[in-house]
N, C-alpha and C positions, 0 to 999 in steps of 0.2 A: 885692292881697295870694297874696303865694302862702306855698302850706301843702306838710308835705313829710313823708309816715306812711312811718320805718322797719322795713321786716319782720323786719331782723339787726341783731341786736346789731355791735361793733365786729369783728371776728374772726371769727366765724363764716363759717362755710362755706358757700360759695353753691352750687350746680352749675348751669351757662350755660343761660338761657334761665330761670332764676325769676327773680319779679320781688319788686330787694330792694328799691321805693320804691315811694310811690306818690306822685304830682303833683299837689296841684289848686291853680286857681288862675284868674284873664284870660288867654283863649285869647292875646291878643299876648302874652303876658308868659310863656308858656313855651313858647312859638316861639320866641322868640326865646333861652334860657334852654337850653332846651333840648341842640343838637348840644355848646356848650361841657359842661356839667354829665354829658352821658351817656363825652363822651374824656376827663374829669378827673376822674368815678368809675371809667374804664377801667384809667385810668392807676397811678391809688393802688389799685384794687387789683391788680390783675399788679402792680406792687412790693412786695405785699405776699406771694398765690400763690405767687413766684419764691423771698421771703424763707426762708417757709415748708416750700417746699420744700430749702433749701439747708438749713436746723435741722432738718430730719429728716436728710439724708442725714451729716450730724458725730454729732450724737447720741451727745459725747464727753463722763466731765464732767471731763475738763482742757480744752476746746477755747468758745472765743467763735466764733459767726462775728458781725461787726460792719459797718457803712457802713463809705462813705468820706464825705470832704467833697465831691465830684462831682456835682455836684445840678445841677439846671438852678435857671437866675435867676430869684429870690424864690419856690421852690418848696420850702426846704433843711427846716426846721421843718415844714412837709408830706408831704415823702419819707419823712423823718427817721421820724416817726412812722407810716407806712405800714411801714417795716423793722420796728419794735417790735411794730408789731401783728402781722406774720407768725414773732415769736417772736425777732428778735434783737437786738442790741444798737447801740444809737449809738454810735461811735466819739466824733469829736471833731468841734464846731464848727465852728473855725474854725483858721487857721492857728496862732495863740497861746497851745495848753494842751498842745502839746508837739510834741520837734523828732522829725522821718521823718529819717535816715540815708541814703541810697542808694551805689551805687555811683560814679557822682562823685564825690560827700565824698570816698570812702578814697582815689583816684586824688589829690584834692587836696591831703589833709593827709597823704600818706606812706603808708594802710596802712587796717587796720581799729580799731588799738588806738591809736594815735594820735587819730585823725577822732574819739574816742569821746572821748579824757581832751581834747581842744581841744574840743568843747563843753561836758564836763562841769565846766574851769573858769572857763565866761562864761553857766550857765544853769540852774536847776537843779529844770529842765521834765524829765517824764517824755523818754525817750531812746530812738522806735523803730527798728531796720530794719528794712531792705526786701532779700528774697534774693527771690532765683529760681529755683534748684537746691538741690539734699539738699546738696551740699560747701558751699553757704556758711550752710547752718541748720545747717550740723554745728559748722564753724564759728564760728559764731556763739553760737550753745549752749555749749563748750565754754569761754566765752567768759568772768571775770569779769567784764566790760563788759558783760556781754549782759544789756538787760535784757524790749527783747519782741521777737519776731521778727514780721515783717509777710511773710504770701505774699502772692505777684503772682499772684491767678487759676490755682495750680496746686494744688485740691484732695487730689491726693494727696499731695502733700510734708508736707505737717498729717496723712497717717495714717502716713505713713513716721516723718515726726518725732516724732511718737507713739508709737512701736515704737522710735526709737531713746531718746527721753528720753524715759521713763516718766515723774520727777520734776520735767520744766522746769515752770517756771510757764508758761501756758494761751501758745495762738501766735494769734493771729489770721490770720482772714478776711475781703481784701477782698468786699466784692458791690457789683462794677460794674454803670450803670444803663448 
Protein backbone atom coordinates (compact mmCIF):
# COMPACT_ATOMS: atom_id res chain seq x y z
CA UNK A 1 0.00 0.00 0.00
CA UNK A 2 1.35 3.38 -1.07
CA UNK A 3 0.44 6.31 1.16
CA UNK A 4 0.63 10.01 0.25
CA UNK A 5 0.79 12.87 2.73
CA UNK A 6 0.22 16.22 1.00
CA UNK A 7 1.99 19.27 2.44
CA UNK A 8 -0.08 21.80 0.47
CA UNK A 9 -3.76 22.29 -0.19
CA UNK A 10 -5.06 22.38 -3.76
CA UNK A 11 -4.24 25.77 -5.27
CA UNK A 12 -1.60 26.78 -2.70
CA UNK A 13 1.56 28.35 -4.08
CA UNK A 14 4.71 26.26 -3.78
CA UNK A 15 8.23 27.50 -4.39
CA UNK A 16 10.67 25.52 -6.52
CA UNK A 17 12.25 22.57 -4.71
CA UNK A 18 9.69 22.64 -1.88
CA UNK A 19 8.40 19.24 -0.86
CA UNK A 20 4.74 19.07 -1.86
CA UNK A 21 4.10 15.53 -0.63
CA UNK A 22 5.67 12.61 1.19
CA UNK A 23 5.09 9.19 -0.30
CA UNK A 24 5.68 5.93 1.55
CA UNK A 25 5.19 2.30 0.68
CA UNK A 26 6.93 -0.75 -0.79
CA UNK A 27 10.10 0.20 -2.66
CA UNK A 28 9.10 -1.57 -5.90
CA UNK A 29 5.72 0.20 -6.01
CA UNK A 30 7.37 3.57 -5.38
CA UNK A 31 9.97 3.03 -8.09
CA UNK A 32 7.36 1.89 -10.62
CA UNK A 33 5.18 4.96 -10.14
CA UNK A 34 7.71 7.64 -9.22
CA UNK A 35 8.51 9.11 -12.66
CA UNK A 36 4.93 8.99 -13.92
CA UNK A 37 3.63 10.63 -10.74
CA UNK A 38 6.26 13.38 -10.78
CA UNK A 39 5.64 14.13 -14.46
CA UNK A 40 1.88 14.17 -13.94
CA UNK A 41 2.02 16.46 -10.88
CA UNK A 42 4.45 18.75 -12.69
CA UNK A 43 2.24 18.96 -15.78
CA UNK A 44 -0.96 19.68 -13.86
CA UNK A 45 0.81 22.20 -11.61
CA UNK A 46 2.22 23.87 -14.72
CA UNK A 47 -1.27 24.33 -16.16
CA UNK A 48 -2.51 25.85 -12.89
CA UNK A 49 0.54 28.12 -12.62
CA UNK A 50 0.34 29.38 -16.20
CA UNK A 51 -3.38 29.93 -15.81
CA UNK A 52 -2.82 31.94 -12.64
CA UNK A 53 -0.35 34.15 -14.56
CA UNK A 54 -2.99 34.88 -17.22
CA UNK A 55 -5.65 35.57 -14.59
CA UNK A 56 -3.40 38.05 -12.80
CA UNK A 57 -2.54 39.79 -16.09
CA UNK A 58 -6.20 40.40 -16.92
CA UNK A 59 -7.91 41.20 -13.58
CA UNK A 60 -10.88 43.02 -15.12
CA UNK A 61 -14.47 42.61 -13.83
CA UNK A 62 -15.90 42.26 -17.35
CA UNK A 63 -13.27 39.86 -18.59
CA UNK A 64 -13.00 36.16 -17.90
CA UNK A 65 -10.33 33.70 -18.89
CA UNK A 66 -11.66 30.35 -19.97
CA UNK A 67 -9.96 27.21 -21.13
CA UNK A 68 -10.59 25.43 -24.40
CA UNK A 69 -11.64 21.90 -25.16
CA UNK A 70 -8.21 21.23 -26.63
CA UNK A 71 -6.83 18.82 -24.07
CA UNK A 72 -4.76 15.65 -24.18
CA UNK A 73 -6.78 12.50 -24.78
CA UNK A 74 -8.12 11.07 -21.53
CA UNK A 75 -7.03 14.09 -19.47
CA UNK A 76 -9.82 16.63 -20.15
CA UNK A 77 -11.36 16.60 -16.66
CA UNK A 78 -7.97 16.76 -14.94
CA UNK A 79 -6.62 19.54 -17.16
CA UNK A 80 -9.82 21.56 -16.79
CA UNK A 81 -9.60 21.08 -13.02
CA UNK A 82 -6.04 22.46 -13.13
CA UNK A 83 -7.32 25.53 -15.00
CA UNK A 84 -9.93 26.12 -12.27
CA UNK A 85 -7.27 25.73 -9.58
CA UNK A 86 -5.31 28.43 -11.44
CA UNK A 87 -8.25 30.82 -11.11
CA UNK A 88 -9.80 30.69 -14.57
CA UNK A 89 -13.10 29.14 -15.57
CA UNK A 90 -13.94 26.14 -17.66
CA UNK A 91 -15.46 26.89 -21.02
CA UNK A 92 -17.30 23.92 -22.45
CA UNK A 93 -16.64 20.28 -22.05
CA UNK A 94 -18.13 19.11 -25.36
CA UNK A 95 -18.74 20.52 -28.83
CA UNK A 96 -22.47 20.08 -28.31
CA UNK A 97 -22.65 22.86 -25.69
CA UNK A 98 -22.25 25.87 -28.03
CA UNK A 99 -21.65 26.91 -31.62
CA UNK A 100 -18.29 28.47 -32.50
CA UNK A 101 -18.47 30.58 -35.67
CA UNK A 102 -15.25 31.22 -37.57
CA UNK A 103 -14.30 33.18 -40.68
CA UNK A 104 -14.85 30.15 -42.96
CA UNK A 105 -18.49 30.07 -41.82
CA UNK A 106 -18.89 33.72 -42.75
CA UNK A 107 -17.52 33.05 -46.24
CA UNK A 108 -19.72 29.98 -46.66
CA UNK A 109 -22.93 31.76 -45.62
CA UNK A 110 -22.21 35.09 -47.30
CA UNK A 111 -21.10 37.19 -44.34
CA UNK A 112 -21.34 37.55 -40.59
CA UNK A 113 -25.04 38.44 -40.26
CA UNK A 114 -26.19 35.76 -42.69
CA UNK A 115 -24.17 33.10 -40.88
CA UNK A 116 -25.55 34.08 -37.47
CA UNK A 117 -29.15 34.16 -38.78
CA UNK A 118 -28.77 30.68 -40.33
CA UNK A 119 -27.34 29.29 -37.12
CA UNK A 120 -30.07 30.85 -34.95
CA UNK A 121 -32.72 29.28 -37.18
CA UNK A 122 -31.33 25.81 -36.47
CA UNK A 123 -30.24 25.82 -32.84
CA UNK A 124 -30.96 27.47 -29.48
CA UNK A 125 -27.34 26.96 -28.39
CA UNK A 126 -25.14 29.93 -27.44
CA UNK A 127 -23.17 31.33 -30.37
CA UNK A 128 -19.53 32.32 -30.02
CA UNK A 129 -17.68 34.33 -32.61
CA UNK A 130 -13.94 33.90 -33.17
CA UNK A 131 -12.05 37.13 -33.81
CA UNK A 132 -8.39 37.63 -34.64
CA UNK A 133 -8.04 41.42 -34.79
CA UNK A 134 -9.56 44.60 -33.36
CA UNK A 135 -11.54 45.46 -36.52
CA UNK A 136 -13.33 42.10 -36.36
CA UNK A 137 -14.00 42.64 -32.67
CA UNK A 138 -15.57 46.07 -33.38
CA UNK A 139 -17.71 44.63 -36.19
CA UNK A 140 -19.09 41.79 -34.10
CA UNK A 141 -19.64 43.85 -30.97
CA UNK A 142 -21.55 46.50 -32.94
CA UNK A 143 -23.87 43.86 -34.36
CA UNK A 144 -27.21 43.08 -32.71
CA UNK A 145 -26.47 39.45 -33.44
CA UNK A 146 -23.34 39.44 -31.35
CA UNK A 147 -23.35 37.01 -28.45
CA UNK A 148 -19.77 36.31 -27.33
CA UNK A 149 -16.44 37.34 -28.83
CA UNK A 150 -13.88 34.61 -28.67
CA UNK A 151 -10.40 36.03 -28.97
CA UNK A 152 -7.61 33.74 -30.12
CA UNK A 153 -4.09 34.20 -28.79
CA UNK A 154 -4.09 38.01 -28.81
CA UNK A 155 -4.57 39.20 -25.23
CA UNK A 156 -3.99 42.86 -26.12
CA UNK A 157 -7.29 42.76 -28.00
CA UNK A 158 -9.08 42.21 -24.73
CA UNK A 159 -7.69 45.37 -23.16
CA UNK A 160 -8.37 47.44 -26.27
CA UNK A 161 -11.78 45.82 -26.67
CA UNK A 162 -12.73 46.66 -23.10
CA UNK A 163 -11.65 50.26 -23.75
CA UNK A 164 -13.69 50.59 -26.96
CA UNK A 165 -16.73 48.73 -25.64
CA UNK A 166 -16.95 49.29 -21.86
CA UNK A 167 -20.58 48.17 -21.50
CA UNK A 168 -20.36 44.94 -23.49
CA UNK A 169 -20.76 41.43 -22.15
CA UNK A 170 -17.55 39.77 -21.09
CA UNK A 171 -14.98 38.71 -23.62
CA UNK A 172 -13.30 35.35 -23.53
CA UNK A 173 -9.65 34.49 -24.01
CA UNK A 174 -8.87 30.89 -24.78
CA UNK A 175 -5.86 29.37 -23.08
CA UNK A 176 -4.11 26.89 -25.34
CA UNK A 177 -1.76 24.45 -23.59
